[in-house]
C-alpha positions, 0 to 999 in steps of 0.5 A, spaced: 253 750 249 259 745 247 265 749 249 271 745 249 268 739 245 271 737 239 268 740 233 267 733 230 263 731 236 258 737 235 258 736 228 257 729 227 253 726 233 253 718 233 246 715 232 243 712 238 238 707 235 242 702 231 237 698 227 238 690 228 240 687 221 241 694 219 234 695 218 229 693 224 228 697 230 225 692 235 228 685 237 225 679 241 230 674 243 229 667 246 235 663 248 236 657 252 243 653 254 246 649 259 253 650 264 258 647 268 258 650 275 262 649 281 260 653 288 259 652 295 253 653 299 252 657 305 250 651 309 257 648 308 261 655 310 256 657 316 255 650 319 262 649 323 262 656 326 254 655 328 255 648 331 261 650 335 257 656 338 251 652 339 254 646 342 257 651 348 250 653 349 247 646 349 253 643 353 250 647 360 244 642 359 247 636 356 254 636 359 257 634 352 264 637 350 264 643 345 264 640 338 270 643 333 269 643 326 274 639 322 275 644 316 270 647 312 265 643 307 267 642 300 264 645 294 260 642 289 259 641 282 252 641 278 249 643 271 245 649 271 240 650 265 238 657 263 233 661 259 233 668 257 227 672 254 229 679 252 226 685 248 231 691 245 229 697 242 235 700 237 240 696 241 239 702 246 234 700 251 234 692 253 228 689 257 230 682 259 228 676 263 233 671 265 232 665 269 237 659 272 235 653 275 239 647 278 236 640 281 242 636 283 242 630 287 249 627 290 251 620 292 254 619 299 261 619 295 261 625 292 256 630 296 259 636 300 260 634 308 262 638 314 266 634 319 267 635 326 271 633 332 268 631 339 273 632 344 273 627 350 272 629 357 270 625 363 263 622 360 265 622 353 270 619 349 274 623 343 270 622 336 270 624 329 263 625 326 260 627 319 255 633 322 252 636 315 252 632 308 248 636 302 244 630 299 240 635 294 241 642 291 235 646 288 236 653 285 232 658 282 234 665 280 231 670 276 232 677 274 227 682 271 232 687 268 232 693 264 238 696 261 240 703 258 246 702 253 249 709 251 252 709 244 259 712 246 263 710 239 261 706 233 262 699 236 261 701 244 255 702 248 255 702 256 250 704 261 246 702 267 242 696 269 237 695 274 233 689 276 228 685 281 231 679 283 228 673 286 232 667 289 230 660 291 235 655 294 232 649 296 237 644 300 236 637 302 241 635 308 243 629 312 245 631 319 249 626 323 252 625 330 256 620 334 257 620 341 260 614 346 260 614 353 266 612 357 266 606 361 267 610 367 261 615 366 256 615 371 250 614 367 249 609 361 257 607 361 259 605 354 253 607 351 254 609 343 249 613 340 249 615 332 245 619 327 247 618 320 240 617 316 234 622 315 233 628 311 232 635 313 229 640 308 232 647 308 229 652 304 231 660 302 226 664 299 229 671 298 227 677 293 231 683 292 234 688 287 240 688 283 244 695 281 250 695 276 252 697 269 253 693 262 257 694 256 257 692 249 262 692 244 262 689 237 269 688 235 267 684 228 261 684 224 256 679 227 260 678 233 259 681 240 262 682 247 258 683 253 260 685 260 255 686 266 256 687 273 251 687 279 251 689 286 246 684 289 241 685 295 236 680 297 233 678 303 227 673 305 225 667 309 228 660 311 224 654 313 224 647 313 224 640 317 225 633 317 227 627 321 233 623 323 234 616 325 237 615 331 241 609 333 243 606 340 248 601 342 249 599 350 254 596 353 251 589 353 251 590 345 243 591 345 241 596 339 235 600 339 233 606 334 228 611 334 226 617 329 226 624 331 224 630 328 227 637 327 224 644 324 228 650 322 226 657 321 228 664 320 230 670 316 236 671 312 239 676 307 245 676 302 249 682 299 254 680 294 256 681 287 255 678 280 260 679 274 258 676 267 262 676 261 259 673 254 261 672 247 256 672 242 256 670 234 249 672 230 247 670 224 241 672 221 236 670 226 240 665 230 245 666 235 250 662 239 254 665 246 259 662 251 259 666 257 262 666 264 258 668 270 261 669 277 257 670 283 259 671 291 255 673 297 255 674 304 249 671 308 247 673 315 241 671 319 236 676 323 233 671 326 234 663 326 230 657 330 232 650 331 227 646 334 228 638 335 226 633 340 233 630 340 236 626 346 242 629 350 247 624 347 246 627 340 250 633 338 245 638 335 247 643 330 242 648 333 239 651 339 232 654 340 234 661 339 240 660 334 245 664 336 250 660 333 247 662 326 246 669 328 253 671 331 257 671 324 256 671 317 258 666 312 260 666 304 258 663 298 260 663 291 258 660 284 262 660 278 259 657 271 261 656 264 255 656 260 253 655 252 247 658 250 243 658 243 238 663 241 233 665 236 230 672 234 224 676 231 225 682 228 220 688 226 219 695 225 223 695 219 226 702 218 227 701 211 220 698 209 217 702 203 211 706 204 206 704 199 200 709 197 194 707 194 193 709 186 200 712 186 202 714 179 209 715 178 211 719 172 218 717 170 222 723 167 228 722 162 235 722 166 238 728 168 245 730 169 248 728 175 247 734 180 253 737 184 254 735 191 252 742 195 259 743 198 260 749 202 266 752 197 273 753 200 275 760 199 281 761 196 281 756 190 288 757 187 292 754 181 296 751 187 290 748 190 287 746 183 294 743 181 295 739 187 288 736 186 289 734 179 295 730 181 291 726 186 286 725 181 291 723 176 294 718 181 287 715 183 286 714 175 293 711 174 292 706 180 285 704 177 288 703 169 294 699 172 289 694 175 285 694 168 278 696 172 277 703 168 271 702 164 270 709 161 274 716 162 275 723 160 279 728 162 275 730 168 272 723 170 273 716 169 268 710 171 270 703 174 266 698 176 262 700 182 265 707 182 265 714 178 270 719 180 270 726 177 273 733 178 269 739 180 271 745 176 269 752 177 268 757 171 276 759 171 277 751 169 280 750 176 279 744 180 275 745 186 274 738 189 274 731 187 268 727 188 268 719 188 261 716 187 260 709 190 254 705 187 249 704 193 247 697 190 254 694 190 257 698 196 252 696 201 247 690 202 240 691 202 237 695 208 244 695 211 250 700 213 255 694 212 260 695 207 261 690 202 268 687 200 268 691 193 266 698 197 272 697 202 277 696 196 274 703 194 275 706 200 282 703 201 284 707 195 281 713 197 284 712 204 291 711 201 290 717 196 289 721 203 295 718 206 299 720 200 297 727 200 297 730 207 294 737 204 287 733 203 281 733 207 274 729 206 267 729 206 262 723 206 255 724 204 250 718 204 244 718 199 238 713 198 232 713 193 225 715 195 221 708 197 221 707 204 219 712 210 223 719 210 226 718 217 228 711 215 231 713 209 235 719 213 237 714 218 240 709 213 243 714 209 247 717 215 249 710 218 252 709 211 256 715 211 258 713 218 261 706 215 265 710 210 268 714 215 269 709 220 273 705 215 277 711 213 279 712 220 280 704 222 283 701 216 287 707 213 289 711 220 286 717 217 285 722 222 278 724 224 279 731 224 281 730 216 273 728 215 270 735 215 263 732 214 259 726 215 251 727 213 246 723 210 241 726 205 236 721 204 233 722 197 233 730 198 239 730 192 236 725 187 240 724 180 234 721 177 227 725 179 223 719 180 219 716 186 220 709 184 226 705 186 232 708 182 239 705 183 243 711 181 239 715 187 242 710 192 249 712 193 255 714 197 259 720 195 267 721 198 269 729 197 276 730 197 278 738 198 285 741 198 287 744 205 294 747 206 
C-alpha cells in the first residue's frame, strides 16, 4: 500500500473535515441577492425557422407565399432574484437549495421581436411584418444539489456535484401578421388584414438532473473562490393559449375586427451546460459574494401542436402537427452577474468544553517542562552539535538585537510569546533545538489561524532554516484538557499544519525538510491539571541536524 507516494503524504494526510470559524463542524447558510442578466429565449431563435417551415405546409390550403424570417430575434435584459439555503458538514459535504426567479415585463419599445418578410405573388403583395414579440418573461429555476468536496491541499477542495433540477419558463407572446391582397386578386382584391394585438401564453414546465463538479479555493483568510460546472438534462410539457385581434380593411375602406383564439401544446427537452464562478468574503456570521453565471442549452420538441381558428389571410406561426417546431433544435442562453449577501448559523463546536458534574480538579505545583518525545537521530556528533549551537546563537542574536529577549541562559532564552532552548544529551552535545510558541498569543481561541505575532516567530525560524541548509524540522501541536479529546486532537493537528503551511508558503521551506506534523491534544502536558492551563496550549518547532 502507498508504493510510489511521497513519504510526506503518507505521514501527514490532510484533515478532511475543516471546522468553520476554526471550531464548528456544521453550518447553515441563508443568502439572498439580485443580478443583471442578458439572454435569449428559445421562442426568439426557433420562431423564424418554425414559421417558415409551417408556412410551406399551410400554403397548400391558403395559397399564401412562404414567409421568410428577417433575422433572428433579439436578446433581452432582466433582473433575476436568487435565494440559497444550504447546509455544510466540515466544509466537505454540501447540501444546497438554489432558486432563481424572474418576472420581467417589456414595453413595445424594448421587447424582443422577430420580423418576417412576406414575398409577393399573383395574389398577395410583398410586405414586412412583426411575427413574434415577447411581452413578459417569467422564470423559476431550482436546484436541489449535493456535493462532496475532497481536500486536496491546505487551501483547495474539489469534487462531484449532483442535482435535481426544476425549470419553469412562462412567456406572454404577441403574434402578429400583415397581408395585402393585390388589386388583381380573384377573391377580395385589395383586402388588407393585420394582427398586432392580443396575448398568448406559452409555458414550459420541465424537470431533470444536473451532474458536474465543483471547486473551492481559499487564497486568503476569509476569502473564497468557487467554481461549479453542471451538465443539464431536463424535459417536460409545453402548453398555452390566448387570443389575437384580427382586423380587416377592404378595398372600399370599410374596416372590421374579430377575436380569434389559439392553443399550443407539446413536449420539449433541453440539454446544456452551466458555469458559475463566485468570489465570497466571510466575516464572522456574515458573507457577501459576487458571481457570474452562464447557462446555454439546446431545445428540441418530440411533439408540438398549434390550434387556431385564424382565417386564410392571417399568416400563422404553426400548424396542427407542428412539423416546423419538431424539425430542428434551437439554442437559448443566459449570462448573469449577481451580488448576494448571507448569514450563517454554526453548531457542533469541536472545541467546546465537556463539563462533568461535581468534577474535582486537583491542582499540582508546576512541573518542569516535559521534553518533546522526538525519535533520536543516530550519530549525534560534535560537528552536528556545533552546527545546531550556531543556529541557536544566530536566532538568539536576532532577538537580542531587536530588544525582545526577556530572560536567557546558556541553553535557552525567552522572548515575548516564545521560548527557545537546546536539548542536550548526557555528553553535553546539542541534539536539537526546541521553540515553544505560546498558544494564547499564536492562535485565536478555538482557531488554527496564526496571529501576526506567531507569523513573526515562524518567519524567524524559516529564515534560520534557509540560512542553515543542514537543518530539518518537526512541528507538534498541543492543547489543554477542557473540551472533547477528539476535538482537541483535531485542533492541535490543524494548528501544527498551519505552522507547516506558513514555513512552506512564506519562507519557501521544502516540504521534505519538515519531517513530522502532529497534534497531541493534551497527551503531553507541562502542568498536570485537567483545568484550563495556558502553558499546556502551545505549538513546538523542533530543529534537528541532517547532513
